[in-house]
TIDREN-662317 format. One record per residue (C-alpha): residue in three letters; chain; x, y, z. Coordinates in nm, 2 decimals, always signed. Example, Ala and Ser with C-alpha at 12.3 -4.5 7.8 and 13.67 -1.06 7.14 Angstrom:
BEGIN
(rec ALA; A; (+1.23; -0.45; +0.78))
(rec SER; A; (+1.37; -0.11; +0.71))
***
This chain:
BEGIN
(rec UNK; A; (+11.75; +14.60; +13.43))
(rec UNK; A; (+11.74; +14.80; +13.11))
(rec UNK; A; (+11.57; +14.69; +12.79))
(rec UNK; A; (+11.92; +14.68; +12.62))
(rec UNK; A; (+12.05; +14.45; +12.90))
(rec UNK; A; (+11.75; +14.22; +12.86))
(rec UNK; A; (+11.80; +14.19; +12.49))
(rec UNK; A; (+12.17; +14.11; +12.55))
(rec UNK; A; (+12.08; +13.83; +12.79))
(rec UNK; A; (+11.83; +13.69; +12.54))
(rec UNK; A; (+12.09; +13.69; +12.27))
(rec UNK; A; (+12.34; +13.50; +12.49))
(rec UNK; A; (+12.08; +13.23; +12.58))
(rec UNK; A; (+12.17; +12.90; +12.42))
(rec UNK; A; (+11.94; +12.79; +12.14))
(rec UNK; A; (+11.83; +12.43; +12.16))
(rec UNK; A; (+11.68; +12.24; +11.87))
(rec UNK; A; (+11.30; +12.22; +11.88))
(rec UNK; A; (+11.15; +11.88; +11.79))
(rec UNK; A; (+10.79; +11.84; +11.69))
(rec UNK; A; (+10.54; +11.70; +11.94))
(rec UNK; A; (+10.46; +11.36; +11.79))
(rec UNK; A; (+10.82; +11.28; +11.69))
(rec UNK; A; (+10.92; +11.36; +12.05))
(rec UNK; A; (+10.65; +11.15; +12.20))
(rec UNK; A; (+10.75; +10.85; +11.98))
(rec UNK; A; (+11.11; +10.89; +12.08))
(rec UNK; A; (+11.03; +10.89; +12.45))
(rec UNK; A; (+10.80; +10.58; +12.41))
(rec UNK; A; (+11.08; +10.40; +12.22))
(rec UNK; A; (+11.33; +10.49; +12.49))
(rec UNK; A; (+11.11; +10.39; +12.78))
(rec UNK; A; (+11.02; +10.06; +12.61))
(rec UNK; A; (+11.39; +9.99; +12.55))
(rec UNK; A; (+11.48; +10.06; +12.91))
(rec UNK; A; (+11.21; +9.81; +13.01))
(rec UNK; A; (+11.36; +9.56; +12.77))
(rec UNK; A; (+11.70; +9.61; +12.91))
(rec UNK; A; (+11.60; +9.58; +13.27))
(rec UNK; A; (+11.37; +9.27; +13.22))
(rec UNK; A; (+11.64; +9.10; +13.02))
(rec UNK; A; (+11.79; +8.99; +13.35))
(rec UNK; A; (+11.47; +8.85; +13.50))
(rec UNK; A; (+11.47; +8.47; +13.47))
(rec UNK; A; (+11.15; +8.27; +13.41))
(rec UNK; A; (+11.09; +7.91; +13.53))
(rec UNK; A; (+11.13; +7.74; +13.19))
(rec UNK; A; (+11.47; +7.90; +13.14))
(rec UNK; A; (+11.36; +8.20; +12.94))
(rec UNK; A; (+11.43; +8.56; +13.02))
(rec UNK; A; (+11.14; +8.80; +13.06))
(rec UNK; A; (+11.30; +9.05; +12.83))
(rec UNK; A; (+11.33; +8.79; +12.55))
(rec UNK; A; (+10.97; +8.69; +12.61))
(rec UNK; A; (+10.87; +9.06; +12.58))
(rec UNK; A; (+11.05; +9.09; +12.25))
(rec UNK; A; (+10.89; +8.77; +12.12))
(rec UNK; A; (+10.54; +8.87; +12.21))
(rec UNK; A; (+10.55; +9.24; +12.10))
(rec UNK; A; (+10.81; +9.20; +11.82))
(rec UNK; A; (+10.70; +9.09; +11.48))
(rec UNK; A; (+10.70; +8.71; +11.47))
(rec UNK; A; (+10.50; +8.53; +11.21))
(rec UNK; A; (+10.40; +8.22; +11.41))
(rec UNK; A; (+10.26; +8.43; +11.69))
(rec UNK; A; (+10.10; +8.68; +11.46))
(rec UNK; A; (+9.92; +8.39; +11.29))
(rec UNK; A; (+9.82; +8.26; +11.63))
(rec UNK; A; (+9.64; +8.58; +11.71))
(rec UNK; A; (+9.90; +8.84; +11.83))
(rec UNK; A; (+9.75; +9.09; +11.58))
(rec UNK; A; (+9.91; +9.39; +11.76))
(rec UNK; A; (+10.26; +9.29; +11.65))
(rec UNK; A; (+10.28; +9.49; +11.32))
(rec UNK; A; (+10.23; +9.80; +11.53))
(rec UNK; A; (+10.42; +9.73; +11.86))
(rec UNK; A; (+10.74; +9.60; +11.69))
(rec UNK; A; (+10.80; +9.96; +11.58))
(rec UNK; A; (+10.86; +10.06; +11.95))
(rec UNK; A; (+11.11; +9.79; +12.04))
(rec UNK; A; (+11.48; +9.78; +11.97))
(rec UNK; A; (+11.77; +9.54; +11.97))
(rec UNK; A; (+12.06; +9.75; +12.10))
(rec UNK; A; (+12.17; +10.09; +12.21))
(rec UNK; A; (+12.32; +10.16; +11.87))
(rec UNK; A; (+12.00; +10.05; +11.71))
(rec UNK; A; (+11.78; +10.28; +11.91))
(rec UNK; A; (+12.02; +10.58; +11.89))
(rec UNK; A; (+12.04; +10.57; +11.51))
(rec UNK; A; (+11.66; +10.54; +11.48))
(rec UNK; A; (+11.57; +10.81; +11.73))
(rec UNK; A; (+11.83; +11.05; +11.58))
(rec UNK; A; (+11.67; +11.01; +11.24))
(rec UNK; A; (+11.32; +11.01; +11.38))
(rec UNK; A; (+11.37; +11.35; +11.55))
(rec UNK; A; (+11.55; +11.50; +11.26))
(rec UNK; A; (+11.33; +11.39; +10.97))
(rec UNK; A; (+11.02; +11.33; +11.17))
(rec UNK; A; (+11.01; +11.69; +11.31))
(rec UNK; A; (+11.05; +11.83; +10.96))
(rec UNK; A; (+10.77; +11.61; +10.81))
(rec UNK; A; (+10.53; +11.67; +11.10))
(rec UNK; A; (+10.56; +12.05; +11.06))
(rec UNK; A; (+10.46; +12.00; +10.70))
(rec UNK; A; (+10.17; +11.76; +10.72))
(rec UNK; A; (+10.05; +11.81; +11.08))
(rec UNK; A; (+10.04; +11.57; +11.38))
(rec UNK; A; (+9.75; +11.35; +11.27))
(rec UNK; A; (+9.89; +11.28; +10.93))
(rec UNK; A; (+10.23; +11.23; +11.09))
(rec UNK; A; (+10.10; +10.95; +11.32))
(rec UNK; A; (+9.92; +10.79; +11.02))
(rec UNK; A; (+10.24; +10.81; +10.81))
(rec UNK; A; (+10.46; +10.67; +11.09))
(rec UNK; A; (+10.24; +10.38; +11.17))
(rec UNK; A; (+10.15; +10.30; +10.81))
(rec UNK; A; (+10.52; +10.29; +10.71))
(rec UNK; A; (+10.60; +10.07; +11.00))
(rec UNK; A; (+10.31; +9.83; +10.95))
(rec UNK; A; (+10.37; +9.80; +10.57))
(rec UNK; A; (+10.74; +9.76; +10.62))
(rec UNK; A; (+10.69; +9.48; +10.87))
(rec UNK; A; (+10.43; +9.30; +10.65))
(rec UNK; A; (+10.66; +9.35; +10.35))
(rec UNK; A; (+10.95; +9.19; +10.55))
(rec UNK; A; (+10.74; +8.89; +10.62))
(rec UNK; A; (+10.62; +8.86; +10.26))
(rec UNK; A; (+10.98; +8.88; +10.14))
(rec UNK; A; (+11.09; +8.61; +10.38))
(rec UNK; A; (+10.80; +8.39; +10.26))
(rec UNK; A; (+10.88; +8.44; +9.89))
(rec UNK; A; (+11.25; +8.42; +9.92))
(rec UNK; A; (+11.30; +8.04; +9.96))
(rec UNK; A; (+11.06; +7.98; +9.66))
(rec UNK; A; (+11.27; +8.21; +9.45))
(rec UNK; A; (+11.60; +8.05; +9.54))
(rec UNK; A; (+11.46; +7.70; +9.50))
(rec UNK; A; (+11.35; +7.79; +9.15))
(rec UNK; A; (+11.69; +7.94; +9.08))
(rec UNK; A; (+11.87; +7.63; +9.19))
(rec UNK; A; (+11.67; +7.42; +8.95))
(rec UNK; A; (+11.79; +7.62; +8.64))
(rec UNK; A; (+12.03; +7.45; +8.41))
(rec UNK; A; (+12.39; +7.49; +8.52))
(rec UNK; A; (+12.56; +7.39; +8.84))
(rec UNK; A; (+12.66; +7.74; +8.93))
(rec UNK; A; (+12.30; +7.85; +8.99))
(rec UNK; A; (+12.26; +7.58; +9.26))
(rec UNK; A; (+12.58; +7.69; +9.43))
(rec UNK; A; (+12.48; +8.05; +9.42))
(rec UNK; A; (+12.14; +7.98; +9.57))
(rec UNK; A; (+12.28; +7.77; +9.85))
(rec UNK; A; (+12.55; +8.03; +9.94))
(rec UNK; A; (+12.30; +8.31; +9.94))
(rec UNK; A; (+12.05; +8.12; +10.15))
(rec UNK; A; (+12.31; +8.03; +10.41))
(rec UNK; A; (+12.40; +8.40; +10.44))
(rec UNK; A; (+12.05; +8.50; +10.56))
(rec UNK; A; (+12.06; +8.49; +10.94))
(rec UNK; A; (+11.70; +8.61; +11.01))
(rec UNK; A; (+11.48; +8.36; +10.83))
(rec UNK; A; (+11.11; +8.35; +10.79))
(rec UNK; A; (+11.05; +8.29; +11.15))
(rec UNK; A; (+11.28; +8.54; +11.30))
(rec UNK; A; (+11.17; +8.83; +11.52))
(rec UNK; A; (+11.17; +9.18; +11.38))
(rec UNK; A; (+11.20; +9.48; +11.61))
(rec UNK; A; (+11.28; +9.85; +11.56))
(rec UNK; A; (+11.15; +10.18; +11.42))
(rec UNK; A; (+11.37; +10.15; +11.11))
(rec UNK; A; (+11.09; +10.08; +10.86))
(rec UNK; A; (+10.89; +10.38; +11.00))
(rec UNK; A; (+11.20; +10.60; +10.99))
(rec UNK; A; (+11.27; +10.51; +10.63))
(rec UNK; A; (+10.91; +10.60; +10.57))
(rec UNK; A; (+10.97; +10.95; +10.71))
(rec UNK; A; (+11.28; +10.99; +10.49))
(rec UNK; A; (+11.08; +10.88; +10.19))
(rec UNK; A; (+10.80; +11.12; +10.29))
(rec UNK; A; (+11.05; +11.41; +10.33))
(rec UNK; A; (+11.19; +11.34; +9.98))
(rec UNK; A; (+10.84; +11.33; +9.83))
(rec UNK; A; (+10.73; +11.66; +10.00))
(rec UNK; A; (+11.06; +11.85; +9.96))
(rec UNK; A; (+11.26; +11.67; +9.69))
(rec UNK; A; (+11.50; +11.97; +9.62))
(rec UNK; A; (+11.56; +12.05; +9.99))
(rec UNK; A; (+11.94; +12.05; +10.05))
(rec UNK; A; (+12.07; +11.85; +10.35))
(rec UNK; A; (+12.41; +11.87; +10.51))
(rec UNK; A; (+12.52; +11.54; +10.64))
(rec UNK; A; (+12.84; +11.39; +10.79))
(rec UNK; A; (+12.93; +11.06; +10.63))
(rec UNK; A; (+13.08; +10.83; +10.90))
(rec UNK; A; (+13.05; +11.14; +11.12))
(rec UNK; A; (+13.36; +11.29; +10.95))
(rec UNK; A; (+13.30; +11.35; +10.58))
(rec UNK; A; (+13.07; +11.65; +10.51))
(rec UNK; A; (+12.81; +11.59; +10.23))
(rec UNK; A; (+12.55; +11.82; +10.07))
(rec UNK; A; (+12.27; +11.62; +9.91))
(rec UNK; A; (+11.92; +11.69; +9.79))
(rec UNK; A; (+11.65; +11.51; +9.98))
(rec UNK; A; (+11.55; +11.29; +9.69))
(rec UNK; A; (+11.91; +11.21; +9.62))
(rec UNK; A; (+11.96; +11.10; +9.98))
(rec UNK; A; (+11.64; +10.89; +9.97))
(rec UNK; A; (+11.74; +10.72; +9.64))
(rec UNK; A; (+12.09; +10.66; +9.77))
(rec UNK; A; (+11.96; +10.49; +10.09))
(rec UNK; A; (+11.72; +10.28; +9.89))
(rec UNK; A; (+12.00; +10.16; +9.65))
(rec UNK; A; (+12.23; +10.08; +9.94))
(rec UNK; A; (+11.95; +9.90; +10.12))
(rec UNK; A; (+11.87; +9.70; +9.81))
(rec UNK; A; (+12.23; +9.59; +9.78))
(rec UNK; A; (+12.25; +9.49; +10.14))
(rec UNK; A; (+11.93; +9.29; +10.10))
(rec UNK; A; (+12.08; +9.10; +9.81))
(rec UNK; A; (+12.41; +9.04; +9.98))
(rec UNK; A; (+12.25; +8.96; +10.31))
(rec UNK; A; (+12.47; +9.16; +10.55))
(rec UNK; A; (+12.40; +9.10; +10.92))
(rec UNK; A; (+12.08; +9.05; +11.11))
(rec UNK; A; (+11.90; +9.34; +10.96))
(rec UNK; A; (+11.55; +9.34; +10.81))
(rec UNK; A; (+11.64; +9.53; +10.50))
(rec UNK; A; (+11.31; +9.43; +10.33))
(rec UNK; A; (+11.13; +9.62; +10.60))
(rec UNK; A; (+11.34; +9.93; +10.53))
(rec UNK; A; (+11.25; +9.91; +10.16))
(rec UNK; A; (+10.88; +9.86; +10.20))
(rec UNK; A; (+10.86; +10.12; +10.48))
(rec UNK; A; (+11.05; +10.38; +10.27))
(rec UNK; A; (+10.83; +10.32; +9.96))
(rec UNK; A; (+10.51; +10.34; +10.17))
(rec UNK; A; (+10.61; +10.67; +10.32))
(rec UNK; A; (+10.71; +10.81; +9.99))
(rec UNK; A; (+10.39; +10.71; +9.81))
(rec UNK; A; (+10.16; +10.83; +10.09))
(rec UNK; A; (+10.34; +11.16; +10.11))
(rec UNK; A; (+10.34; +11.19; +9.74))
(rec UNK; A; (+9.96; +11.15; +9.74))
(rec UNK; A; (+9.93; +11.43; +10.00))
(rec UNK; A; (+10.16; +11.65; +9.80))
(rec UNK; A; (+9.93; +11.62; +9.50))
(rec UNK; A; (+9.63; +11.71; +9.72))
(rec UNK; A; (+9.80; +11.99; +9.92))
(rec UNK; A; (+10.09; +12.23; +9.87))
(rec UNK; A; (+10.41; +12.16; +10.05))
(rec UNK; A; (+10.75; +12.32; +10.02))
***
């Protein structure tokens, strides 16, 4: 085979995206854990519980169990997920933004960033759920009947509650997005809104847009989503990466 023919074969070889080591490892861990969740969901336990639900309760983030001594939960909840759509969106964002961030800061700092964003996001979610009732109780006591009605309607729209179970890598993923915006704020990104509409945004614009949307969703209370975890995780990732950017040179 001639050298020209070899070069021709190499040119025709399909190019696959290369994801960074740690981001790939986390993606495989999350996928393996979710498969275990899915399989064990059908295993019945004597008291009427399902093993999969018990697994989520023990390793998800749940304040009563955390207070009782399940200190691992702020870390382990990052690797559990609630549905196939949930894990797909998180892993897609993890591999895309995580690979870019890991190549900038290295594997060790990436692991620190990922775990710190997830832990702070989870603890922030619990703090928000603890403070939330106090805020709306105070609001309902203000002069005027409409304040009480507003507080009651908003409280009824919150399905998770202070003693719900939080699972998912979303807080850590928001931390990666925040970190990317801190390290490369002017980097242009091409996205498909609703998988149809092409958008071209700078990294900092995307991060700010996501934070504003998340804040609105947090106030409105749409669905069983821990929006507070997204906010705290995103801010943690941004601030940590901003600190590293001041110490080192990125982008």
